[in-house]
All heavy atoms as a GROMACS GRO file, in nm:
protein
  564
    1MET      N    1  -0.866   0.014  -0.706
    1MET     CA    2  -0.858   0.125  -0.617
    1MET      C    3  -0.723   0.119  -0.546
    1MET      O    4  -0.670   0.012  -0.521
    1MET     CB    5  -0.973   0.118  -0.516
    1MET     CG    6  -0.962   0.220  -0.407
    1MET     SD    7  -1.094   0.230  -0.283
    1MET     CE    8  -1.170   0.074  -0.279
    2ILE      N    9  -0.670   0.234  -0.513
    2ILE     CA   10  -0.546   0.243  -0.436
    2ILE      C   11  -0.576   0.319  -0.307
    2ILE      O   12  -0.634   0.427  -0.311
    2ILE     CB   13  -0.436   0.315  -0.516
    2ILE    CG1   14  -0.406   0.241  -0.646
    2ILE    CG2   15  -0.310   0.328  -0.431
    2ILE    CD1   16  -0.311   0.314  -0.738
    3VAL      N   17  -0.535   0.261  -0.195
    3VAL     CA   18  -0.550   0.326  -0.065
    3VAL      C   19  -0.410   0.353  -0.012
    3VAL      O   20  -0.328   0.261  -0.004
    3VAL     CB   21  -0.628   0.237   0.034
    3VAL    CG1   22  -0.639   0.304   0.170
    3VAL    CG2   23  -0.765   0.203  -0.020
    4SER      N   24  -0.382   0.480   0.020
    4SER     CA   25  -0.248   0.518   0.067
    4SER      C   26  -0.255   0.584   0.204
    4SER      O   27  -0.349   0.658   0.232
    4SER     CB   28  -0.182   0.614  -0.031
    4SER     OG   29  -0.163   0.554  -0.156
    5VAL      N   30  -0.154   0.554   0.285
    5VAL     CA   31  -0.141   0.618   0.416
    5VAL      C   32   0.003   0.666   0.433
    5VAL      O   33   0.096   0.607   0.380
    5VAL     CB   34  -0.178   0.524   0.533
    5VAL    CG1   35  -0.324   0.486   0.528
    5VAL    CG2   36  -0.090   0.401   0.534
    6THR      N   37   0.020   0.774   0.508
    6THR     CA   38   0.153   0.824   0.540
    6THR      C   39   0.198   0.757   0.669
    6THR      O   40   0.129   0.765   0.770
    6THR     CB   41   0.152   0.976   0.557
    6THR    OG1   42   0.108   1.035   0.433
    6THR    CG2   43   0.291   1.029   0.591
    7LEU      N   44   0.313   0.690   0.665
    7LEU     CA   45   0.366   0.620   0.781
    7LEU      C   46   0.458   0.710   0.862
    7LEU      O   47   0.458   0.706   0.985
    7LEU     CB   48   0.442   0.495   0.738
    7LEU     CG   49   0.362   0.393   0.657
    7LEU    CD1   50   0.453   0.281   0.610
    7LEU    CD2   51   0.246   0.339   0.737
    8VAL      N   52   0.542   0.788   0.792
    8VAL     CA   53   0.638   0.877   0.856
    8VAL      C   54   0.641   1.006   0.776
    8VAL      O   55   0.639   1.003   0.653
    8VAL     CB   56   0.780   0.814   0.857
    8VAL    CG1   57   0.881   0.908   0.917
    8VAL    CG2   58   0.780   0.680   0.929
    9GLU      N   59   0.648   1.120   0.846
    9GLU     CA   60   0.657   1.247   0.776
    9GLU      C   61   0.756   1.338   0.848
    9GLU      O   62   0.751   1.350   0.970
    9GLU     CB   63   0.521   1.314   0.767
    9GLU     CG   64   0.517   1.432   0.675
    9GLU     CD   65   0.375   1.471   0.640
    9GLU    OE1   66   0.284   1.446   0.719
    9GLU    OE2   67   0.358   1.529   0.532
   10SER      N   68   0.848   1.398   0.771
   10SER     CA   69   0.949   1.487   0.827
   10SER      C   70   0.968   1.604   0.732
   10SER      O   71   0.980   1.586   0.611
   10SER     CB   72   1.081   1.413   0.845
   10SER     OG   73   1.186   1.502   0.872
   11VAL      N   74   0.973   1.723   0.786
   11VAL     CA   75   0.994   1.842   0.705
   11VAL      C   76   1.132   1.841   0.640
   11VAL      O   77   1.149   1.884   0.526
   11VAL     CB   78   0.976   1.969   0.791
   11VAL    CG1   79   1.009   2.094   0.712
   11VAL    CG2   80   0.835   1.976   0.846
   12ASP      N   81   1.233   1.790   0.711
   12ASP     CA   82   1.371   1.793   0.663
   12ASP      C   83   1.405   1.682   0.565
   12ASP      O   84   1.482   1.705   0.471
   12ASP     CB   85   1.468   1.783   0.781
   12ASP     CG   86   1.457   1.901   0.874
   12ASP    OD1   87   1.413   2.009   0.828
   12ASP    OD2   88   1.492   1.887   0.992
   13THR      N   89   1.354   1.562   0.588
   13THR     CA   90   1.400   1.449   0.508
   13THR      C   91   1.296   1.392   0.414
   13THR      O   92   1.331   1.321   0.321
   13THR     CB   93   1.450   1.336   0.600
   13THR    OG1   94   1.345   1.296   0.687
   13THR    CG2   95   1.571   1.380   0.680
   14GLY      N   96   1.168   1.418   0.435
   14GLY     CA   97   1.065   1.367   0.345
   14GLY      C   98   0.964   1.282   0.420
   14GLY      O   99   0.935   1.305   0.536
   15SER      N  100   0.913   1.180   0.351
   15SER     CA  101   0.811   1.096   0.412
   15SER      C  102   0.818   0.954   0.359
   15SER      O  103   0.885   0.925   0.260
   15SER     CB  104   0.672   1.155   0.384
   15SER     OG  105   0.645   1.154   0.246
   16THR      N  106   0.745   0.865   0.427
   16THR     CA  107   0.729   0.727   0.383
   16THR      C  108   0.580   0.699   0.377
   16THR      O  109   0.507   0.728   0.472
   16THR     CB  110   0.797   0.629   0.480
   16THR    OG1  111   0.936   0.662   0.490
   16THR    CG2  112   0.783   0.486   0.431
   17THR      N  113   0.534   0.645   0.264
   17THR     CA  114   0.393   0.611   0.249
   17THR      C  115   0.379   0.463   0.216
   17THR      O  116   0.473   0.399   0.168
   17THR     CB  117   0.325   0.693   0.137
   17THR    OG1  118   0.394   0.670   0.014
   17THR    CG2  119   0.326   0.841   0.168
   18PHE      N  120   0.260   0.409   0.244
   18PHE     CA  121   0.227   0.271   0.205
   18PHE      C  122   0.100   0.277   0.125
   18PHE      O  123   0.001   0.338   0.167
   18PHE     CB  124   0.209   0.180   0.326
   18PHE     CG  125   0.182   0.038   0.288
   18PHE    CD1  126   0.285  -0.046   0.248
   18PHE    CD2  127   0.052  -0.012   0.288
   18PHE    CE1  128   0.260  -0.177   0.210
   18PHE    CE2  129   0.026  -0.143   0.251
   18PHE     CZ  130   0.131  -0.225   0.212
   19SER      N  131   0.101   0.216   0.007
   19SER     CA  132  -0.016   0.213  -0.082
   19SER      C  133  -0.059   0.069  -0.104
   19SER      O  134   0.024  -0.015  -0.140
   19SER     CB  135   0.016   0.279  -0.216
   19SER     OG  136   0.055   0.414  -0.196
   20LEU      N  137  -0.186   0.043  -0.082
   20LEU     CA  138  -0.243  -0.090  -0.103
   20LEU      C  139  -0.323  -0.090  -0.231
   20LEU      O  140  -0.412  -0.004  -0.250
   20LEU     CB  141  -0.333  -0.127   0.015
   20LEU     CG  142  -0.410  -0.258   0.004
   20LEU    CD1  143  -0.313  -0.376   0.002
   20LEU    CD2  144  -0.509  -0.271   0.118
   21LEU      N  145  -0.292  -0.182  -0.322
   21LEU     CA  146  -0.369  -0.197  -0.445
   21LEU      C  147  -0.486  -0.289  -0.413
   21LEU      O  148  -0.467  -0.408  -0.386
   21LEU     CB  149  -0.282  -0.258  -0.555
   21LEU     CG  150  -0.150  -0.183  -0.582
   21LEU    CD1  151  -0.070  -0.256  -0.688
   21LEU    CD2  152  -0.176  -0.040  -0.622
   22VAL      N  153  -0.608  -0.234  -0.410
   22VAL     CA  154  -0.728  -0.311  -0.372
   22VAL      C  155  -0.799  -0.355  -0.500
   22VAL      O  156  -0.853  -0.272  -0.573
   22VAL     CB  157  -0.823  -0.226  -0.285
   22VAL    CG1  158  -0.945  -0.307  -0.244
   22VAL    CG2  159  -0.750  -0.173  -0.163
   23PRO      N  160  -0.800  -0.486  -0.527
   23PRO     CA  161  -0.862  -0.534  -0.651
   23PRO      C  162  -1.015  -0.532  -0.641
   23PRO      O  163  -1.072  -0.547  -0.533
   23PRO     CB  164  -0.811  -0.677  -0.664
   23PRO     CG  165  -0.784  -0.720  -0.524
   23PRO     CD  166  -0.740  -0.596  -0.450
   24ASP      N  167  -1.081  -0.515  -0.755
   24ASP     CA  168  -1.225  -0.530  -0.764
   24ASP      C  169  -1.254  -0.680  -0.757
   24ASP      O  170  -1.193  -0.758  -0.830
   24ASP     CB  171  -1.276  -0.470  -0.895
   24ASP     CG  172  -1.427  -0.470  -0.905
   24ASP    OD1  173  -1.493  -0.470  -0.799
   24ASP    OD2  174  -1.478  -0.471  -1.018
   25VAL      N  175  -1.345  -0.721  -0.670
   25VAL     CA  176  -1.372  -0.864  -0.650
   25VAL      C  177  -1.520  -0.892  -0.677
   25VAL      O  178  -1.607  -0.821  -0.626
   25VAL     CB  179  -1.337  -0.906  -0.505
   25VAL    CG1  180  -1.374  -1.051  -0.480
   25VAL    CG2  181  -1.190  -0.883  -0.478
   26GLN      N  182  -1.546  -0.993  -0.755
   26GLN     CA  183  -1.682  -1.039  -0.781
   26GLN      C  184  -1.698  -1.175  -0.714
   26GLN      O  185  -1.627  -1.270  -0.747
   26GLN     CB  186  -1.707  -1.053  -0.931
   26GLN     CG  187  -1.689  -0.924  -1.009
   26GLN     CD  188  -1.788  -0.818  -0.968
   26GLN    OE1  189  -1.905  -0.847  -0.945
   26GLN    NE2  190  -1.741  -0.695  -0.958
   27LEU      N  191  -1.790  -1.184  -0.617
   27LEU     CA  192  -1.813  -1.311  -0.549
   27LEU      C  193  -1.910  -1.396  -0.629
   27LEU      O  194  -2.016  -1.349  -0.670
   27LEU     CB  195  -1.869  -1.288  -0.409
   27LEU     CG  196  -1.777  -1.216  -0.311
   27LEU    CD1  197  -1.849  -1.190  -0.180
   27LEU    CD2  198  -1.652  -1.297  -0.286
   28PRO      N  199  -1.876  -1.524  -0.651
   28PRO     CA  200  -1.969  -1.615  -0.719
   28PRO      C  201  -2.097  -1.631  -0.636
   28PRO      O  202  -2.097  -1.609  -0.516
   28PRO     CB  203  -1.892  -1.747  -0.725
   28PRO     CG  204  -1.748  -1.709  -0.707
   28PRO     CD  205  -1.749  -1.587  -0.620
   29ASP      N  206  -2.206  -1.671  -0.701
   29ASP     CA  207  -2.333  -1.693  -0.632
   29ASP      C  208  -2.316  -1.783  -0.511
   29ASP      O  209  -2.245  -1.884  -0.517
   29ASP     CB  210  -2.435  -1.755  -0.727
   29ASP     CG  211  -2.478  -1.658  -0.836
   29ASP    OD1  212  -2.469  -1.536  -0.812
   29ASP    OD2  213  -2.519  -1.704  -0.944
   30GLN      N  214  -2.382  -1.745  -0.401
   30GLN     CA  215  -2.384  -1.822  -0.277
   30GLN      C  216  -2.248  -1.834  -0.209
   30GLN      O  217  -2.233  -1.910  -0.115
   30GLN     CB  218  -2.443  -1.963  -0.300
   30GLN     CG  219  -2.578  -1.965  -0.367
   30GLN     CD  220  -2.684  -1.892  -0.285
   30GLN    OE1  221  -2.688  -1.903  -0.164
   30GLN    NE2  222  -2.769  -1.814  -0.352
   31GLN      N  223  -2.150  -1.764  -0.255
   31GLN     CA  224  -2.017  -1.769  -0.192
   31GLN      C  225  -1.994  -1.637  -0.118
   31GLN      O  226  -2.013  -1.530  -0.174
   31GLN     CB  227  -1.909  -1.792  -0.298
   31GLN     CG  228  -1.778  -1.837  -0.240
   31GLN     CD  229  -1.684  -1.888  -0.349
   31GLN    OE1  230  -1.724  -1.918  -0.460
   31GLN    NE2  231  -1.557  -1.898  -0.315
   32THR      N  232  -1.952  -1.645   0.008
   32THR     CA  233  -1.937  -1.524   0.089
   32THR      C  234  -1.794  -1.475   0.098
   32THR      O  235  -1.768  -1.366   0.150
   32THR     CB  236  -1.990  -1.547   0.232
   32THR    OG1  237  -1.917  -1.655   0.291
   32THR    CG2  238  -2.139  -1.578   0.231
   33SER      N  239  -1.697  -1.553   0.047
   33SER     CA  240  -1.558  -1.507   0.050
   33SER      C  241  -1.478  -1.574  -0.062
   33SER      O  242  -1.516  -1.681  -0.110
   33SER     CB  243  -1.493  -1.538   0.185
   33SER     OG  244  -1.483  -1.676   0.206
   34VAL      N  245  -1.369  -1.509  -0.101
   34VAL     CA  246  -1.277  -1.564  -0.201
   34VAL      C  247  -1.135  -1.526  -0.164
   34VAL      O  248  -1.110  -1.425  -0.099
   34VAL     CB  249  -1.308  -1.513  -0.345
   34VAL    CG1  250  -1.438  -1.568  -0.396
   34VAL    CG2  251  -1.305  -1.363  -0.352
   35PHE      N  252  -1.039  -1.608  -0.206
   35PHE     CA  253  -0.897  -1.582  -0.186
   35PHE      C  254  -0.853  -1.478  -0.289
   35PHE      O  255  -0.891  -1.485  -0.406
   35PHE     CB  256  -0.818  -1.712  -0.204
   35PHE     CG  257  -0.670  -1.694  -0.187
   35PHE    CD1  258  -0.615  -1.689  -0.061
   35PHE    CD2  259  -0.587  -1.684  -0.297
   35PHE    CE1  260  -0.479  -1.673  -0.042
   35PHE    CE2  261  -0.450  -1.667  -0.280
   35PHE     CZ  262  -0.396  -1.663  -0.152
   36ILE      N  263  -0.774  -1.379  -0.246
   36ILE     CA  264  -0.722  -1.277  -0.339
   36ILE      C  265  -0.572  -1.259  -0.319
   36ILE      O  266  -0.519  -1.288  -0.213
   36ILE     CB  267  -0.794  -1.141  -0.323
   36ILE    CG1  268  -0.774  -1.085  -0.182
   36ILE    CG2  269  -0.941  -1.152  -0.357
   36ILE    CD1  270  -0.816  -0.940  -0.169
   37ARG      N  271  -0.508  -1.208  -0.423
   37ARG     CA  272  -0.367  -1.169  -0.419
   37ARG      C  273  -0.356  -1.027  -0.469
   37ARG      O  274  -0.424  -0.988  -0.564
   37ARG     CB  275  -0.283  -1.261  -0.508
   37ARG     CG  276  -0.270  -1.398  -0.452
   37ARG     CD  277  -0.165  -1.476  -0.525
   37ARG     NE  278  -0.151  -1.604  -0.455
   37ARG     CZ  279  -0.125  -1.718  -0.513
   37ARG    NH1  280  -0.107  -1.722  -0.643
   37ARG    NH2  281  -0.114  -1.827  -0.442
   38THR      N  282  -0.269  -0.950  -0.404
   38THR     CA  283  -0.249  -0.811  -0.446
   38THR      C  284  -0.109  -0.768  -0.403
   38THR      O  285  -0.027  -0.852  -0.364
   38THR     CB  286  -0.359  -0.719  -0.389
   38THR    OG1  287  -0.346  -0.590  -0.450
   38THR    CG2  288  -0.352  -0.708  -0.238
   39GLU      N  289  -0.082  -0.640  -0.411
   39GLU     CA  290   0.050  -0.588  -0.372
   39GLU      C  291   0.036  -0.460  -0.292
   39GLU      O  292  -0.061  -0.384  -0.309
   39GLU     CB  293   0.135  -0.562  -0.496
   39GLU     CG  294   0.168  -0.690  -0.571
   39GLU     CD  295   0.249  -0.666  -0.695
   39GLU    OE1  296   0.234  -0.559  -0.758
   39GLU    OE2  297   0.327  -0.755  -0.731
   40GLY      N  298   0.133  -0.438  -0.206
   40GLY     CA  299   0.146  -0.313  -0.133
   40GLY      C  300   0.277  -0.248  -0.174
   40GLY      O  301   0.376  -0.318  -0.201
   41ILE      N  302   0.280  -0.117  -0.178
   41ILE     CA  303   0.400  -0.046  -0.221
   41ILE      C  304   0.440   0.054  -0.114
   41ILE      O  305   0.362   0.144  -0.079
   41ILE     CB  306   0.377   0.028  -0.354
   41ILE    CG1  307   0.330  -0.070  -0.462
   41ILE    CG2  308   0.504   0.102  -0.398
   41ILE    CD1  309   0.273  -0.003  -0.585
   42THR      N  310   0.561   0.038  -0.059
   42THR     CA  311   0.617   0.133   0.035
   42THR      C  312   0.704   0.230  -0.044
   42THR      O  313   0.792   0.187  -0.119
   42THR     CB  314   0.702   0.063   0.143
   42THR    OG1  315   0.619  -0.034   0.208
   42THR    CG2  316   0.755   0.162   0.245
   43THR      N  317   0.676   0.359  -0.032
   43THR     CA  318   0.750   0.461  -0.105
   43THR      C  319   0.821   0.553  -0.008
   43THR      O  320   0.758   0.606   0.084
   43THR     CB  321   0.657   0.545  -0.194
   43THR    OG1  322   0.580   0.458  -0.277
   43THR    CG2  323   0.736   0.642  -0.280
   44VAL      N  324   0.952   0.571  -0.027
   44VAL     CA  325   1.029   0.667   0.051
   44VAL      C  326   1.046   0.790  -0.038
   44VAL      O  327   1.101   0.782  -0.147
   44VAL     CB  328   1.166   0.610   0.093
   44VAL    CG1  329   1.250   0.716   0.164
   44VAL    CG2  330   1.148   0.487   0.180
   45HIS      N  331   0.991   0.903   0.008
   45HIS     CA  332   0.997   1.031  -0.065
   45HIS      C  333   1.105   1.117   0.003
   45HIS      O  334   1.088   1.159   0.116
   45HIS     CB  335   0.863   1.105  -0.055
   45HIS     CG  336   0.743   1.022  -0.090
   45HIS    ND1  337   0.691   1.018  -0.217
   45HIS    CD2  338   0.667   0.940  -0.015
   45HIS    CE1  339   0.586   0.938  -0.218
   45HIS    NE2  340   0.569   0.889  -0.096
   46ARG      N  341   1.216   1.140  -0.066
   46ARG     CA  342   1.327   1.217  -0.009
   46ARG      C  343   1.319   1.364  -0.052
   46ARG      O  344   1.292   1.393  -0.169
   46ARG     CB  345   1.460   1.160  -0.052
   46ARG     CG  346   1.491   1.026   0.008
   46ARG     CD  347   1.630   0.977  -0.035
   46ARG     NE  348   1.655   0.846   0.017
   46ARG     CZ  349   1.616   0.732  -0.040
   46ARG    NH1  350   1.548   0.737  -0.154
   46ARG    NH2  351   1.644   0.616   0.014
   47VAL      N  352   1.346   1.454   0.042
   47VAL     CA  353   1.354   1.598   0.011
   47VAL      C  354   1.477   1.656   0.079
   47VAL      O  355   1.531   1.600   0.174
   47VAL     CB  356   1.228   1.674   0.057
   47VAL    CG1  357   1.105   1.629  -0.018
   47VAL    CG2  358   1.206   1.662   0.206
   48PHE      N  359   1.520   1.769   0.031
   48PHE     CA  360   1.629   1.848   0.089
   48PHE      C  361   1.751   1.766   0.127
   48PHE      O  362   1.816   1.707   0.043
   48PHE     CB  363   1.580   1.931   0.209
   48PHE     CG  364   1.462   2.017   0.178
   48PHE    CD1  365   1.343   2.002   0.247
   48PHE    CD2  366   1.468   2.112   0.076
   48PHE    CE1  367   1.233   2.081   0.217
   48PHE    CE2  368   1.358   2.191   0.046
   48PHE     CZ  369   1.241   2.175   0.117
   49VAL      N  370   1.780   1.759   0.257
   49VAL     CA  371   1.901   1.694   0.309
   49VAL      C  372   1.906   1.546   0.272
   49VAL      O  373   2.012   1.492   0.241
   49VAL     CB  374   1.910   1.711   0.462
   49VAL    CG1  375   2.030   1.638   0.518
   49VAL    CG2  376   1.915   1.859   0.498
   50ALA      N  377   1.793   1.479   0.273
   50ALA     CA  378   1.791   1.335   0.245
   50ALA      C  379   1.829   1.302   0.101
   50ALA      O  380   1.861   1.188   0.070
   50ALA     CB  381   1.653   1.278   0.277
   51LEU      N  382   1.826   1.400   0.012
   51LEU     CA  383   1.863   1.376  -0.128
   51LEU      C  384   2.014   1.369  -0.149
   51LEU      O  385   2.060   1.319  -0.252
   51LEU     CB  386   1.804   1.485  -0.218
   51LEU     CG  387   1.658   1.466  -0.256
   51LEU    CD1  388   1.605   1.590  -0.328
   51LEU    CD2  389   1.640   1.344  -0.342
   52ILE      N  390   2.093   1.415  -0.053
   52ILE     CA  391   2.238   1.411  -0.066
   52ILE      C  392   2.283   1.266  -0.076
   52ILE      O  393   2.254   1.184   0.010
   52ILE     CB  394   2.306   1.482   0.054
   52ILE    CG1  395   2.268   1.629   0.056
   52ILE    CG2  396   2.458   1.464   0.049
   52ILE    CD1  397   2.312   1.702   0.180
   53GLY      N  398   2.348   1.232  -0.185
   53GLY     CA  399   2.397   1.096  -0.206
   53GLY      C  400   2.294   1.003  -0.269
   53GLY      O  401   2.323   0.887  -0.294
   54HIS      N  402   2.173   1.051  -0.294
   54HIS     CA  403   2.069   0.970  -0.358
   54HIS      C  404   2.028   1.037  -0.489
   54HIS      O  405   1.975   1.148  -0.487
   54HIS     CB  406   1.945   0.957  -0.268
   54HIS     CG  407   1.970   0.879  -0.144
   54HIS    ND1  408   1.971   0.742  -0.141
   54HIS    CD2  409   1.996   0.920  -0.017
   54HIS    CE1  410   1.996   0.702  -0.018
   54HIS    NE2  411   2.012   0.808   0.059
   55PRO      N  412   2.051   0.971  -0.602
   55PRO     CA  413   2.019   1.034  -0.730
   55PRO      C  414   1.870   1.043  -0.759
   55PRO      O  415   1.830   1.122  -0.843
   55PRO     CB  416   2.090   0.945  -0.832
   55PRO     CG  417   2.102   0.813  -0.764
   55PRO     CD  418   2.116   0.843  -0.618
   56GLN      N  419   1.787   0.964  -0.691
   56GLN     CA  420   1.644   0.976  -0.717
   56GLN      C  421   1.568   1.010  -0.589
   56GLN      O  422   1.606   0.969  -0.480
   56GLN     CB  423   1.588   0.850  -0.784
   56GLN     CG  424   1.571   0.727  -0.698
   56GLN     CD  425   1.530   0.607  -0.782
   56GLN    OE1  426   1.607   0.564  -0.868
   56GLN    NE2  427   1.414   0.552  -0.756
   57ALA      N  428   1.462   1.089  -0.606
   57ALA     CA  429   1.388   1.141  -0.491
   57ALA      C  430   1.295   1.037  -0.429
   57ALA      O  431   1.258   1.049  -0.314
   57ALA     CB  432   1.307   1.263  -0.532
   58GLU      N  433   1.254   0.936  -0.505
   58GLU     CA  434   1.164   0.834  -0.453
   58GLU      C  435   1.217   0.695  -0.481
   58GLU      O  436   1.269   0.668  -0.590
   58GLU     CB  437   1.025   0.847  -0.516
   58GLU     CG  438   0.956   0.977  -0.480
   58GLU     CD  439   0.818   0.990  -0.542
   58GLU    OE1  440   0.795   0.935  -0.651
   58GLU    OE2  441   0.733   1.054  -0.481
   59THR      N  442   1.203   0.607  -0.383
   59THR     CA  443   1.236   0.466  -0.402
   59THR      C  444   1.117   0.382  -0.355
   59THR      O  445   1.040   0.424  -0.268
   59THR     CB  446   1.363   0.424  -0.324
   59THR    OG1  447   1.346   0.458  -0.186
   59THR    CG2  448   1.486   0.493  -0.379
   60TYR      N  449   1.103   0.263  -0.413
   60TYR     CA  450   0.985   0.181  -0.390
   60TYR      C  451   1.024   0.040  -0.347
   60TYR      O  452   1.121  -0.016  -0.396
   60TYR     CB  453   0.903   0.170  -0.520
   60TYR     CG  454   0.872   0.304  -0.582
   60TYR    CD1  455   0.953   0.358  -0.681
   60TYR    CD2  456   0.762   0.378  -0.540
   60TYR    CE1  457   0.926   0.481  -0.737
   60TYR    CE2  458   0.734   0.501  -0.595
   60TYR     CZ  459   0.815   0.552  -0.694
   60TYR     OH  460   0.788   0.674  -0.749
   61THR      N  461   0.943  -0.015  -0.258
   61THR     CA  462   0.954  -0.155  -0.219
   61THR      C  463   0.817  -0.217  -0.235
   61THR      O  464   0.719  -0.169  -0.177
   61THR     CB  465   1.000  -0.170  -0.072
   61THR    OG1  466   1.124  -0.102  -0.055
   61THR    CG2  467   1.015  -0.315  -0.034
   62VAL      N  468   0.808  -0.323  -0.317
   62VAL     CA  469   0.680  -0.389  -0.343
   62VAL      C  470   0.671  -0.514  -0.256
   62VAL      O  471   0.764  -0.592  -0.250
   62VAL     CB  472   0.668  -0.425  -0.493
   62VAL    CG1  473   0.538  -0.499  -0.520
   62VAL    CG2  474   0.677  -0.300  -0.579
   63THR      N  475   0.555  -0.530  -0.190
   63THR     CA  476   0.531  -0.645  -0.103
   63THR      C  477   0.412  -0.723  -0.156
   63THR      O  478   0.303  -0.666  -0.174
   63THR     CB  479   0.501  -0.598   0.041
   63THR    OG1  480   0.609  -0.518   0.087
   63THR    CG2  481   0.482  -0.715   0.135
   64ALA      N  482   0.431  -0.852  -0.183
   64ALA     CA  483   0.321  -0.939  -0.226
   64ALA      C  484   0.232  -0.968  -0.105
   64ALA      O  485   0.281  -0.996   0.004
   64ALA     CB  486   0.375  -1.068  -0.284
   65LEU      N  487   0.101  -0.958  -0.126
   65LEU     CA  488   0.005  -0.981  -0.018
   65LEU      C  489  -0.102  -1.079  -0.065
   65LEU      O  490  -0.137  -1.081  -0.184
   65LEU     CB  491  -0.062  -0.850   0.022
   65LEU     CG  492   0.030  -0.738   0.068
   65LEU    CD1  493  -0.046  -0.605   0.074
   65LEU    CD2  494   0.087  -0.772   0.204
   66ASP      N  495  -0.155  -1.159   0.025
   66ASP     CA  496  -0.269  -1.243  -0.008
   66ASP      C  497  -0.359  -1.253   0.114
   66ASP      O  498  -0.318  -1.228   0.227
   66ASP     CB  499  -0.226  -1.381  -0.058
   66ASP     CG  500  -0.138  -1.457   0.039
   66ASP    OD1  501  -0.176  -1.469   0.157
   66ASP    OD2  502  -0.033  -1.505  -0.003
   67GLY      N  503  -0.485  -1.286   0.088
   67GLY     CA  504  -0.581  -1.294   0.198
   67GLY      C  505  -0.718  -1.328   0.145
   67GLY      O  506  -0.733  -1.384   0.037
   68THR      N  507  -0.821  -1.291   0.221
   68THR     CA  508  -0.958  -1.326   0.188
   68THR      C  509  -1.042  -1.200   0.174
   68THR      O  510  -1.037  -1.112   0.259
   68THR     CB  511  -1.018  -1.414   0.299
   68THR    OG1  512  -0.936  -1.529   0.316
   68THR    CG2  513  -1.159  -1.458   0.265
   69ALA      N  514  -1.117  -1.193   0.065
   69ALA     CA  515  -1.218  -1.088   0.048
   69ALA      C  516  -1.352  -1.150   0.086
   69ALA      O  517  -1.384  -1.261   0.043
   69ALA     CB  518  -1.221  -1.041  -0.097
   70ALA      N  519  -1.430  -1.080   0.170
   70ALA     CA  520  -1.554  -1.137   0.219
   70ALA      C  521  -1.665  -1.032   0.225
   70ALA      O  522  -1.639  -0.913   0.235
   70ALA     CB  523  -1.534  -1.196   0.358
   71VAL      N  524  -1.788  -1.080   0.222
   71VAL     CA  525  -1.906  -0.996   0.238
   71VAL      C  526  -1.943  -0.995   0.386
   71VAL      O  527  -1.936  -1.098   0.452
   71VAL     CB  528  -2.024  -1.052   0.157
   71VAL    CG1  529  -2.152  -0.977   0.187
   71VAL    CG2  530  -1.993  -1.048   0.010
   72GLY      N  531  -1.981  -0.879   0.436
   72GLY     CA  532  -2.028  -0.872   0.574
   72GLY      C  533  -1.960  -0.760   0.649
   72GLY      O  534  -1.874  -0.692   0.596
   73PRO      N  535  -1.999  -0.743   0.775
   73PRO     CA  536  -1.940  -0.637   0.856
   73PRO      C  537  -1.794  -0.666   0.888
   73PRO      O  538  -1.753  -0.783   0.897
   73PRO     CB  539  -2.025  -0.635   0.984
   73PRO     CG  540  -2.087  -0.771   0.988
   73PRO     CD  541  -2.101  -0.818   0.847
   74LEU      N  542  -1.717  -0.561   0.906
   74LEU     CA  543  -1.576  -0.578   0.943
   74LEU      C  544  -1.568  -0.621   1.088
   74LEU      O  545  -1.640  -0.570   1.174
   74LEU     CB  546  -1.500  -0.447   0.924
   74LEU     CG  547  -1.485  -0.398   0.781
   74LEU    CD1  548  -1.421  -0.260   0.779
   74LEU    CD2  549  -1.404  -0.494   0.700
   75PRO      N  550  -1.480  -0.715   1.119
   75PRO     CA  551  -1.464  -0.757   1.259
   75PRO      C  552  -1.400  -0.644   1.341
   75PRO      O  553  -1.320  -0.568   1.289
   75PRO     CB  554  -1.372  -0.878   1.251
   75PRO     CG  555  -1.302  -0.866   1.120
   75PRO     CD  556  -1.393  -0.789   1.029
   76LEU      N  557  -1.437  -0.636   1.466
   76LEU     CA  558  -1.380  -0.533   1.554
   76LEU      C  559  -1.255  -0.582   1.622
   76LEU      O  560  -1.228  -0.690   1.645
   76LEU     CB  561  -1.481  -0.489   1.659
   76LEU     CG  562  -1.606  -0.423   1.600
   76LEU    CD1  563  -1.704  -0.390   1.711
   76LEU    CD2  564  -1.568  -0.295   1.527
   0.00000   0.00000   0.00000
């Protein structure tokens, strides 16, 4: 699954989004959490004025992420 959010949005220059690649996780029997690795992608979408001097409309930055996948309610 991919979850994306808009971080910055501008009518004149475009937007910046962040997309999280959420892996499907299968927990072994009797185990409530597992270590996972995934990636996040920051995309700069250029339009109109922001395209001047940039040959491509979108650029990407990939960030390696790691953490724990767990069963249960989300902490507040």
